[in-house]
Structure formats: C-alpha cells, structure tokens
N, C-alpha and C positions, 0 to 999 in steps of 0.2 A: 568397533570395538578391537582395540588390539589382542590376540590372543596370548597365552601365557608364554607360549615361545616364542613371541612377537616378543614382550618385552626383558623378554632372559637374552635375546638376540642383542636389543640396545643397551643392555647393562652390561654386557661385555664390553661392544664399542663405546661405551663411555670410558671404559679403562682406558683405553689405546691413546695415546698421545701422539698430536700430529705438529710436526717443528719445521718450521721454517718457512714466512709467511711474505707471500708473494708482492704485497702493496701494503703502507701503510700510510694513510689520508686524515688528519684529522682525526676526530674520534672511532673512525673504521680501519680494521685489517681484515686483508684480504687472506684463506689460503685454500690450495689446491691441491687437487689428488685426494679428499677423502672419501667414506666410506657418504651414501645417500642420507642427507640433511635435512631434518624439517623446520620450517618457517618457524618462527618466533622462539625456536629450540635455547634451554640456557647453555652457556658456554663459561668454561674457567681456564682463564688465560695465563699460561705461565712466564714470567717475566727474565730476560735474563740470569736476575740477580735471584731467583727461585722464588721473587714473591707473587700473589695471585691475584688475579683482577677477574673481575664478573662480566660479563656480556651477555648480548643476543643478537639469535640472527636474526639479519634483516634483510639479505634476500639469498637464494640458496639456484644454484646449477649442477649439471653435471660436469660441467669444469670449475667451476670456483664458488666457495660460500666467503660468504659478508658479514660481519659479524661491526655490531658496535659494542663498543668498551665505554661501560658507566664509569671509572674511574678513570680514563683516559688514555692516552697512548705515552704518555708522556716516558722516557724509558725503555721503550720496547725496539730494537733492533730486528731488519727480516729475519738475520740466520736463527737470532738467538731465541724469537716469540713459539711458545709453543702453546697446544691448545687440546684441551679433553671437551667433547661434545656429551652431554650430560644428557641428552635423550629425553628429556621434559620442558616445560615451558617455564619463566620465571615465574616464580609464588611465592604467598607471603604465607606466613605462621602466624592467623587470624587469632585473636583473644582481646576479651572485653578488658584483659590487666591493658591494653594501651589507651587506653580512656585516661587520662592523668599526665601522657609520659609526650616528649618532642622527641619526633626522629627523623631520620634524612629522607634522603626521596625513596630510599629503597624499603624502607621500611626500619631499619636499625637506629639502633639508640644513639642520640647526641649528647645525653648527658653523662655516659660513662658507663650508667650502673648500666645491667645488663637488662632487660624486658626477656620476663617469663614466655617460656616456648609454647604457641598455641595448640590446641587441640587440631586444629585443622591446619590444611596447606590447604591456600586457595589461589590456582591460576588470576596472576592480578591482567590477564586480557578479559576475564568477566567470561559470562555464557549469557546469550540474545535472550529475551525477556519474551518468552510466546504472548503475542497484542492479544489473544483472546482469553489468555488470563489476568489481565490488569483489570486495575476497578481503577473507574473515573474519579480523579483527585475534587474534591468538595471539603476537606477540615481546614480550617481556617489556622493562621500561625501566626503569631504576635508579634512582630518584631521592635516595639515598641520608637519605630518612626512614624510619625502621623502622617507624613508628604506616601510612605509607602502602605503603612494598613489602611489609611482612611480613601488614598486613588489608587494606588496599584496593589493590591493587598496579595499577599504570599500565602497559596496552597499547599496542602500537605502534597506531597507526590509532583510539584510542578518543578520545572528548570526555567528560572528567571533571572538572566544575565543582566549584569550591571555594564552601563557602556558609563567608560570615565574617559580622562585625558591628562597627560603626563602632567603631575604637580598638583591635581585634586585632590580630594582628603579622602580617595576610596581605600584604601590602611584604616583610618580613622574610625570609616565606616564598618567595613568587613567586621573590626575589633567589636567594636558596638552593638551588630548585631548579634555575634557570638555570644557576648554574655549576655545580650536582651532575651534572646529569640525563645519563644516557646509555643508549644501547644495548649492553644484554648481549654480549660476545666485540668489542666496543672502540668506540671512538668517530671516528673518524677522517672518516665521511660522515656526522654529526651537525651539525646546528647549530638556534639556537635565535632563535625568531622571536617580540619583545616586545613588546606594544601596551597602552602605559599611556594611557586617557582619564578625562581633569579631573584629574588628579592635579595636587598645590600641588608648587612650583618644589624646596621641600626633599627632597620624595618622591621627582625626577625623577633629582634631585642626587644621591640617596640609589644609585640603581638603575645610575647611569654610576657611581659612583665603586664600589661593591660587583663591576660587571665590570671594573675597568680595574684593584681591586686584585689581583685573583683569578686575573687573566691571561686571563679566557675572551671580553672585550670584539673581541678577533676573529673572535669565529665567534657574535656575535650580531650580529644587526640589531632597532634600536631606533626604534621610532615612539613620538614624544612626544607627545600633543594637552593641554597644560597648562590650567589650571583659568581662568586670563584669556586664555586664545587663544578666540574665536566658539564657543559650544555646538556647533554645526551642524559645525563639524569632527569633534565624536566620532563624528558618526553615520558618518563616513567611514575615520575611521582603522580596523576593525576589518578591515574591505574591502583596503584599499590592505596591511596586513599579510597576510591571509591568500593577497592574490595574490600576491604575492613567495614564498610559504609555497608557493604551487602550485606554482611554478616552480621552486623550489630540489628541491620534491619529485617531480615528476612532467617536468621535464624533463633537473637535475644529478641526480636517484636519491639524494636524501640523505634520511634520516629524521630529521623538523624537527619542532619541539615549540613548539607555537603556547600564549604566554601571552596571555592577556587582561585587563586590569587596568585600572577598574572597571565592569563590565556596568551595574550601578545607574546609575551616570552613565550610559552611552549612552543606555539604556531613558530616563533621564530626558529628555536629549534630544529621544528622541523622542515622548516628550510633550508639551515644549515647544512643538514643532514640530505637533503636530496640534490643540493649544490654540488656536494661534493658527488655525487652517484652520479651525478652528470644525466640527470633527468631533467625532459623537456620539462622547464616553467610555464606555469599559467599567470594567473593575472598578479601582478607586483614579483613578480618571481616565488610566489608560493607553490606546491606542488598542487598540483592537477586533481589530487587524491587529499585536498583541504576540510572539502567537507564532510566527505564520507568519513575522514579520522575522530573529525570533529561530533561526527550525528556516532560513533560510536561511547565517546564519554559522555554524553548529555542525556545518548538514550538510556544510560543507565541507571536512571531516576525512573520513579512512581511507588507504584501501590500493587500488591498483586494478593488475587486471592487466595485467601485460604490464611494469608499470615497477616496479624496487626500492626507490622513495623511499615516505615516507608520511609522512601531518600526523598528529598529534596535537592534542589540545587540552586546555588548564586553563585555562576561562574563572574567573575570580573573582571574585563578586559579594557586595558587604557587603546583610544583608538588611537592611530599615530596622528597627528597635528589635526584630532577634533572632528574627522572625516569621518561619517556615520555609514560613507559607504563603501569606505577601505572593506577589502573580502574577509577581513578576522570577524566584525561587528557586521557583516552587510549578512556571511555565511551562518551564523550564529544566529540573526536573527531567523532565518527561514526553518530551523530546526526548534530553535524552542520556540515558547508559548509567552511571549511577550518580551519587554526589557523596563529597566532603568536607566536614567539619562542623565545623564550628571551636565550643568549645563557653565558655559565660562564665565558670563555676566554676572551671572549669584557665585560664583566663585571668588568674583572681584571686586565683590562687596561686603565680602567674608561672611557670609549665609553660611550655615553647615545645616545640612548637609545640602550642598548646591543641588538639590535633583529638578530638572525641569517637569511640571506633572503633563505639561498638555504633549511630548512625543513620546512619552510612558506610557505602558500599555503591560494588563497584566490577563490574559487573553479566559483564565480559568476564574476572576475576581466573581463573576455573576453568579458565581454555581457555590460559590463559598463564604457569600455576606447574605443579611437578612434576620430576617427573624428566627430565631433560637438558634441562630452561630454567631452573627455580630452585634445587629440591632436593628427594627424592622426596617429606619430609615434612611440605613448607609446606601442603599446603590441607589435610590433619588437624590440623598445627600453629596452623594460624589458626581452625578451625572448634573448637579448643578451647579458646584465646586468648579469643574470644567468649562462649560458654559460659563458662567462671570470671570475666569480667570481669563480664557481666551478673548474676551471682550474687554477684560485689563490692558491688554496688549494691545491693539485697536487703540483706546482712547490715551493711551502713550503716543501712539503713533502720528494720532494726528496733534496730542499738544505738541510736538515735535514741529508741526507745520504751521499751524495757525498760535500757540502759544494759547500756556495754559488757562488766562485769563478770559480769553475766548469760547471754552467749554460750555456747556450744558451742565445744568446743576445735576441731572443723575449721572453726568457724568463726570462728575470732581464726585460724587458719590462714589464710583466706579474706583475712581483711584487712591480713595480712602481705602475702600475693602481689599485694591490692591495688595496697597502695601497693610496692612492688618496681617491680611494672607500671607506675603509672605515671610515676613519679621517675628510670626506668633505661627505659624501651622507648618510652614516649612522648613523654617530655622528651626532649631532647637537644639539645647545644650549638648554637649556627650555623653556624659553621665546623667543624661534622664532619661528615663523610662517611662512613657507614657503606656496607658491601658487603653483599648479602643474607645471603650464609653469617655476618658479625657479627648484624644483624637476628635471624633465625632463633636463632643462640645464647643471645643474652640472653632471647628466649622462654623459650628451654629451661631458662635460671635463674630466670626468674620460675616457670614452673611447680613447680621444686623448692622452693618453698615449702608446693606440697600433695602431700598423699600419691598415691602411685598410682592407685590404687583409686578415686581420683575423675576421674581422664583418659581416660574414659570414650570420647572419641573418636577419641584415638588409639591404634593395635595396639602391639600385647605385643611387636614388632619393634622399633616405633620407641622407646618407651618402655626396652627392652632396652638401645640403642647411644646414649641422647641424655639418658636422664631421669637427673638426679643429685639424692637430694634434700637440699636446703638446712638445716641444723640452727641457721644463726642464730635 
C-alpha cells in the first residue's frame, strides 16, 4: 500500500506532460525518458490538434514506455504527441443505473445521454478472488432452452462457454438467453451484463431491438464495441463489463449473468497487439500468455461466502473453421466448467438452436439438478437422453450402409425417437420460453418412441410415473 507522500508524488508527476513520441505502431505509442511508470497505468494522450484520448500502459521499462491508445492513433505525429501518466489504473464508475443503458467498451454512453456518476470507482482489472472464499455453485439457472436446461444445465456461478461457428445462430441464442434467463424461484434480483466485441452494426441493432421489444432492456447493461471501433477497445470491453457485474453481484447481492460475444474477436485483438510488440508467437500466432489472459476473465465468475450475489458467465466464441481444437476453444475448455457446442449439420437443417448435446457438457450440472432443485427424475432422464441419442447416430450410420429397410424394428424405433428429439426437444422457436417442467415432459414424450426395456438408465419408479408409449 502506498504512503500519503507516495500518492502525492504520483499526483504531482501526473501533472507533467511528456511530448514527442519515439514510435507509433498501429494502436501503440512509445515514449522515452519518462519517470518510473506502473504497468496498466492510465494515460491521457494529447494529439497535435489539442484533442485528448485515453490509453493504458501496456509495457514499461527504464528506457521506454509502451501505451495502447483506446481511440486509435489516427492523426497523431511523433513530435506533436503528448502524454500525461495519471498514476492510477483504468477504472469504471459503477452504478445500478447502468442497467438499461447502452455503452461503448469503456463504459461511456452510446445513446448520447449522460450516465449518472457512480458512487464507486473500480479498477477494471478486478481483484483475484481468494479460493477459500468461494462457495461451490449449486443453484439452477433456467434459460428456457430445453437442450441447455435438460442436458447441459447452467448453474449460478458457473462459467459455461458456447462454441459456435461463423454464420451460425449464436447471436440469436445469446439474445434469447438474455431475455429468458432467470434464477429458479423468482427473477427479482436477476440482472444481465451483455458485452459484445467487434460486432457489426446490424448485430448491435439486433441486440438492442430484441431487448427493447421483450421489455428486459431495463435489466440489461449492454457494452457494445463495434467492428469499426478501434480493435484495442475489444481488450477492455469484457473487463469493464465484469467490473460492473462484480459490483451488482457482490455489493448489491444480485444474481448476474454475464454474456460475452465474440471472444474470438477479443483474442484476435490480443494477437494483433502481440505481433506489433514483436513478441514470440505461440500456436497459430497467438501470444503465449493467451491462456492466462483468458483465465483472468473467466475466473471473475463465481459465488463468494458472505454475499448473496453471484456471477455466471456465458462466453460465446466462434471456432475458426469449426475447429474445436483451435487454441481459443481449446484453452477455454481447460479453464471453464464445460461447453455448449453448435453443430453445422443441425444448422444446415434449419434447426434452432443447432446445439449438439453429445459433445456438450456441464461439469457442475450434477450438483444443481434433482429433487428440490429441478425435478427428481432429471438426473436419470438426462443420462438416458445422452445414451439414446448416441445410439441414434450409430443407427443412422448403419442405415447409410445397409439401407433403412434392413434395420431391425428396435433400430427403426430409435430413428423415430431421434427425429422427434431433434425436431421437438433440441429445436424450438426464438421466442419460446420453456420451463424446466416443460423441458422434462418433452423429453419423456421423445422416450415414448422407445420400449421401456431400452430405458436402462431410468428407475422402474420413474418409468411407471412418467413414461408413456407413443404409438405413432
């Protein structure tokens, strides 16, 4: 902790302006012969025309300081660029009034009207959560999406990424979850923080219109970093969003769902900066610190002892070439507690949402479902759906070789189950909000296409109570 004299020295040095950059490279500006500068320190850049921009110290040494400029370096010149080092990290003035507002990646208003000054200034980089203070996540979040609620259940405090691909419906799913998600037992203390990075204008307009038309906009804080905004802003957007989420969750006691799309755009910005700095690249040209950088964001979720609130994360990333082994989904999978995987085949059949349940996984699901949480048959029912749908794919492969007419009676029943399961359980309307009871009942309807003796993962009591043979 700094003494009062050290803080005074910082403030005095912050009033000093250094003029004359030694190098400008993309969004980076280099300045020599400064006083000792701290990593992550906030910087005010003065352009030759007198306008001012914000920046952050990216690298510092005895010889030179590297500053990333959030608004871009267009119009800056080497001799005409000045800098004020402010002696403090980038912060966000947080307030509950930010719910219902549309902001840029730095937390400034996008609609022209000012945002009320918050009572607290918070470092956007956050503070590490003491692992011993964490509470194990156990409470169910209902998204209204059957394939998620039934088979890849989201739990309060979990980080569960969505692996999609270019051109697939991840933006629609993100908007639908933001509109429908609620904590079981009521949604009075539920809030959404939505961070969009590098999205096109029409996508941003879609998010805003969706929230306004559904009436949930007052409960959503929307951070938008558009595709034509400086790419460097994308590296700050998730941090400002999570800073607000931490205030809402741990200061105000709200259950906060943070949706971040598209994390691939965020990682591309990291790669761009790393290349400009001349760092040694790792896999696919991404920096070697990509894992730790992503972990800094993902680990800001959870529940803390002594606080009623929680932060649940749904980061969305588009896999380049649908490659799940690409560094971004690969490293994300190591950090998070599962994944929801989109399938190109389901998408080509116009099924929405095109989620393939077999490679999807929620590692915390088992602790948040069952009696007194969702329904007592949920755990066994989910296991049975996984097993039965997996066998459907085997039967389809067999039918493609020998022909469907050569299949056994039971195999043909599995095909009927698979068709109903995909068209009625996985698929649903964009405006359809299903309760967990509706989801489980549809699952039992699908299993009605199979004989009871095939339902080996369900108890006899569950079969007697819920199963009904489908004669279609």
